[in-house]
N, C-alpha and C positions, 0 to 999 in steps of 0.2 A: 839307443841310436834312432834317428829319425827314419821313418819308413821310406823306402825307395820305390814302393809300388806305384805304378803310373796311375794317374787319375782316369777313371773310366767315364766317358761322356755318354749320357743316356738321354733318350728322347723324352722331352718334358710332357708330351701328350700321352705316352704309354711307357712309363719308366722301366718296364721290364726289358725293353729293347735298347740295344746299344747304338750309338751313333759312330759312324766310321771316323776315326781320329784324323784322317787326312782330307775329309770333305768339309765343305762350308755350309751344307744344307742345315736348316734349323730343326728338322724333324727326321725321323727314320724313313727308310724306303717305303714302309707300309703307310705311314701317316702323311707323307708328302702329297700323294695324289688325292687322299681323302680331304685335305685342306682345300682342294679346288672342286670338290663334288657339288653338283647342282642340288638345290633344296626343293623338295616337292611343295607346291603351294606358292606363297608370296615371299620373295626375298626381303629381308629387313635392311640390308645394306650390301654394297658391292662385293664384300668379301665374306658374305654369309656362307656357312657350310654346316652339315651335321656335326663335323668334328669340332668346329668353333662352339657350337651350342653345347656339345657334351662337356668340353673343358670348362665352360662358364658354369654349367649346372653343377659340376663337381667342385666349384670354387678353386679350380686349379689355375689361378690367374697368372701364375708364372709362365704357363704355357701359352697364354694369349698372344704375347709378342711373337712367339715362334710360329704359331698357327697363322697369324696375320702375315708374317714375312713369307711363309711358304705359299700362301694364297696369292699374295701380291707380287712376289718375285723381287721385292726390294732387298737391298743389301743392309747389313747391320749399320753401316754408315748413314744410309738414308733414313732408316727407322729412328736412329739416334737423333738425326737432325730434325725430324718431325716432332719427336717427344721432348726435345731440349735436354737430352741426357748424353752421356758419353757412349761411345761404341762399346767399351768394356762393360759399362753398367747394363746396357741392353743385353749383351751376351751373357752376363751373369744371371739376369732374370730368366733367360731362356733355359739355362742349365740348372736353375733352382739354387744357385749359390747365394742369392740375396733374397731376403724376404720383404724388402722395402715396398715392392709392388703390391704386397698384401695389405698395405695401408690404404684405406678407402680413398684418401685424398690423392695419393700417388697414382692409384689405379684410375681414378676419375680424370686426372690430368692426362694420362696416357690415352684413355678412351676418347677424350676431346681432341687430342692431337691427331689421332688417326680417324676421327669422325665416326666413332662407333656409336650409333644412335641409341637412345634410351630403350626403344622397343627391342633392339637387338640384345639388350642386356637382361631382358625378362627371364631367360633361363637361369641367370645368376641369382636374381631375386627370388624366384620361385623354386630353385633347385630342380628344374624340370627342363630337359633339352627341347621338349616340344612346346614350351610355353609361348614362344613367339608365333607358333602356328595355330594357337587355339582361338584367336580372334577376339571378339567382343567380350567373351566370358572372362578371359584373363585381364583385359583392360578394365572391365567392370570391377573385378576383385581389387586391382591395383588402385583404382579411383576410390573405392570404398575404404581401403586401408589408409588413403590419404585424406579421408574425410569429405569426399565429394559425393553429392547426391546422385546415385546411379539409378534411382527409381523414376526419374522424370520421364514423361511421355516422349517417345520418339528417340530414346537412347539407341545409338547404333555406332557403326565404325567411325563415321565422320564426327559425330558428337564426342565420342571418346577420344579420338585423335586430337580434336580441337582443345578439349579440356586438358589433356596431357601437355600439349604444346604450350598452353597458357601458364602451366605451373612449373614447367621444367625449362632449363636454359636452352636458348635457340642454338642453331648450328654455329659452332665456334669458327672463327676466322683468325689465322695467325697475324700478329702485328707486322711481321716482315716475311715475305715470301722468298724462299731460297730455291736452289736447284733441286733439293730434296722434295719440296712441295710439288714442283713440276713433274718429277718422276712419279710421285704418288698419284697425281691426276692422270698421268699416262697409264699407270698400272690399273687405275679404275676403268679407263677406256678399254684396255685389253680384256679385262675381266667381264665387263658388260657385254662386249661383242661375243665373247666365247659363251657366256651363259645364255645370251639371246638365242644363239643357235641351238642350245639345248632345250630351253623351256619356253621361249617366246617372250615378246615384249610386255604382255599384260602382267607377268610375274615380276618384271624388273622395273617397270616405269617409275614407281614411287621412289625407289632407291636411286635410280638414274637421275631423276629430277633433283634429288637432294645434292648429289655430286655436282651437277651442272650449276645449280644456284650457288653452291659454295664457291665454285671457281669464279662465277660472276662477281660475287661479293669480294673475293680476294682482289679482283681486278679493280673494283670500285673503292675498297676501303683499306687495303694493306699497302705497305711500302715495299719497294723493290728497286733493283738497278734497272737501267735501260735494257740490258740484255734479257733479264728475267721478265721485264714487262712485255717485250716482243714475244717471248716463249709462252707467257701466260695468256696473252691475247690469242695466240694461235690455238693453244690447247683448250681454251674456253670455247672458241668457235667450233673446234672439232668435237668437243663434248656435246655441244648443242645439236650437231648433226647426228651423233650417235643416239642421243636421247630422243631426238625427233623421230628416228627410225623406230625406237621402242614405242613411241606414241602412235606412229603409223600402224605398227603391227597390232596395237591395242584397239585400233579403230577410232582413236582420238585425232581426227584430221585437223581440227582447228588448232589444237595444241601443237601438233607437228608443224603446221604452217608457221606459227609464231616462232618456234624454235629455229626453223630453217631461215626465217628472215633475220633474226638476231645474229645467226651464224654468218649470214651473207654480209651484214654490216661489219662484223668483226673481221671477216676476211678482207674486206675492202680497206679497213683501217690498218690491217697488218700488211697490206700490199702483197698478199699471197694468192697467186693466180690459181694454183691447184685447189686451194680451199674455196675460192670463189666458184670455180667450176663445179666442185663437189656440192656446194650449197644449191646452185642453180639446177644441177642434175637431179638432186633429191626433190626439189620443189616441183620439177617436171614430173618426176615419178609419182609424187603425191597427187598431182592433178590427174594423172592417168588413173590412179586408184579410185579417185572420186568419180571419174567418168565411168570406170568399171562397176562402181557401186550403184550406177543408175542415175547419176546427177545430171546427165545430159551432155551434149556436145560442147557446151561452153568450156567445161573443164578440159575436154580433149584438146580444144584450141589453145587453152592456157598451157597445157603440157607441151604442145608444139612450139609455142612462143618462147617458153622458158628453155626448151632444148636449143632453139636458135640462139638465144642469148648466151647459153653455155658454150656453144660452138664458136660464137664470135669472140668470147673472152679467151678461149683456148686456141684460137686460130694459129698463132705463131709459137705455141708452146711445144717443144720437141718431146712429146710423150705419147707414143702410139696407143697405148692402152687407155689413156685418158680420152683420146678422140674416139676410140671404140665404145667407151662408156657413154659418150654423148650421142653417138649414132644409135646406141641401144634405146635411148630415150626418144629419139626421132622415130624409131621403128614402133615403139609402143604407142606414141601419139597418133601416128599414121594408121595403125591398126584400129584404133578407136574411131577415127574419122572415116574409116572405110576406104582409105586411099591405098589401094593394093600396090600401085606402081611405086609410090613413095616408100612404102614398107619394104619392098624388095630392094630398092636403092639403098636404104639405110642398112639393111642386112649385108649387102655387098660391101659397103664402107666398113662395117665391123670386121668382116673377113680380111679386107685389104689392110686395115690398120694392124690387126694382129699378125698378119704375115710379115710385117716390118720388124717384128720381134719385140718382146716385152723388155722394158728397161730394168736394170738392177735396182734403181732407186724408186721404183713405183711404190706409192703408199699402199698400206694394207687394204684400204677400202676398194682398191681397183682389182684386187686379186680374183674377184668373182667373175671378171670379164675374161673368159677362157675360150679355148677352142671348142670345148664341150658346149658352152653357152651358145656360141655362134652356130654350131651344128643344130642345136634345138631350134634356133630362130630360122635357120634355113629350111628345116622341116615344117615349121609353122608357115613359111612362105608358100611351100607346096600345098599345105593344108588349106590355104586361102583360095586355092583353085578347086576345093572340094575333096581333096585327098585326106580323109579323116584317118586313114591308116598311118599316113605320115605324121599327123599330129599325135597319134597314140605312141608311135615310135619315139617321137621327140620327148614326150613326157617320160617314157621309160628310160631314155638316155639320161635325162636330168635327174631322175630318181636314183639311178646308179651313182651319179656324181655327188648326191647329197646324203649318202648312206651314213656318214658319221655325224650328221646333224639331225637330231630328232625333229626339230621344228621345220627345217627345210625339207626333210624327207616327207613329213606330213603335208607340207605345202605342195610339193611335186605330185604326191599321190592324189591329193584333192584335185589338182589340175587334170590328172589322168582320169579320175572318176567323172569329172565334168565333161571331158572330151568324149568319153564313152556314152554318157547320157545324151549329149548333143547328137551323137551318131545313132541313137536309138537303141543302144545295147544297155538297157536298164538293169538287167541281171548283173552284168559285170560291173556296172557303175555302182550298184548297191554293195557289191562285194568289196571293191576298192574303198568306197566311202565308209564302210563299216570299220575298216582298218584305221582310217583317219580319225573316226570318232573314238576309237580305243586309245589313240595317242592323246587326244584332247582330254579324255577321262583319266589318262595315266600321268598327267603332269604338264603336258604342252599347253600353254595358255596363249593363244593367238587368235584374235578376231579375224585377222587377214586369212588364216587357214580356213576358218569357219565360213567366211564370205566366199572363198574360192569353191567351197563345197555346196553352196546354197542352190545352184541349179540342179544338183542331184536331189535335194530336198523337194524341189518343185516337181521333178520327174517322179519321185516316190509318192507325192501327194495324189497323183492320178493313177497310180499303179496298184494292182492287186497281186503282184508277184510276191513270192515268199520272201520274207524279210523286210518288205516295204514298210509295214506298220511299225515294226521294231525300230527301223532306221528313223522314221519320222519322230518317234518318241524320244530316242536318244539324241537326235539332232536338236530338238526343241529344248531338251534339258541342258545340253551344252550351251546353246544360245542364251538361255536364261542365266546360267552360271557366269558366262563371260560378260554378259551385259551388266549383271549385278556388280561384278568386279570392277 
């Protein structure tokens, strides 16, 4: 008699655990969050994770679609659409029912479909989950195995990357873009934003640029319906803004500026008011950062001009939080220009707009404009009158609000340390600043955080207080590491 025993679904990443028969998740409850974990060091692609590296190193390629789907949040239908396979086939791969994915050609086709870059597959080739973290030594070994001279003078990360790019296929672009590709790009956006809050833009910039350029090539080279074209134009512009933020956080101002301008052109072509305002607001914020970095008042004036343009575009658009975000940029520009009255006026507008109530359809990039943020700026307004206690309280409030974001928490704490240093409390500034340095040494890679902390380094340079010498040494080491990256 045939067996009547029910088939037991098991997690492909850790076969000893069962999958709930009534659930659609691709992995077990333990592995699902692991698929979204941040990677210390440099990300190799948007959906990089220690779990993905482990299954690749184990040659458990049947688990790759499951880990990818857990990380991206895409459905079986979408992954099947990307890979050019049926939904049942992808599901069978995930459950280990089919071995076709173990064929190198089939695996390569799947990797190209989801844009799994070659460097992200190093754990597979070296059977080592840390291979993609090892830097030039691994690339040198790979190039040597491929017969490339690795002893030439000046071999380094750029040389290795260029050589690999010359020998391996470039980023693949689908012949026809479908709704599945749009949802894939949106999943990349969500992941980049989430990981940026964890580890900072310097760790993500390279993988973000890859996604952004792939989307742009889809727009230029692939075929699509008019509806998909409109969606692709929007998501490409939005990706440009997100990757521009990664460049800004990495200290690459010129690159961020170029990405923002391209996004603005795409927003205009798409006729999307919110995307245009987002691009102009980000360009204003970038000019503010450049002024903050000591580039002079010309950039502060540019920040004000761009904020005015954003306000003009958004003038009749019924989205209070959007107008609050524009007022925020006005406040930043005014603070750099030393215009206290304009700064206070902009903060008042922020409060008034938020009091009108946030809309249910507000895009995710506007969520940071909150009552907490306005409270911080109101305290900064009082601090502009010389009330440094108010500025310190503002920093503490924003620190509490950023507790679940290591990068943002480090940024707020750096602002607090700088406020304390400006107020003459060097001892407390060094204490807070040391915590920030620990975050930078522990995996947060953000030039913006380091720049916020720079005034404390200046204060430590002239101080003989306990810990000042150690702070200077650790700051300089972090500066060297991030600059090299």
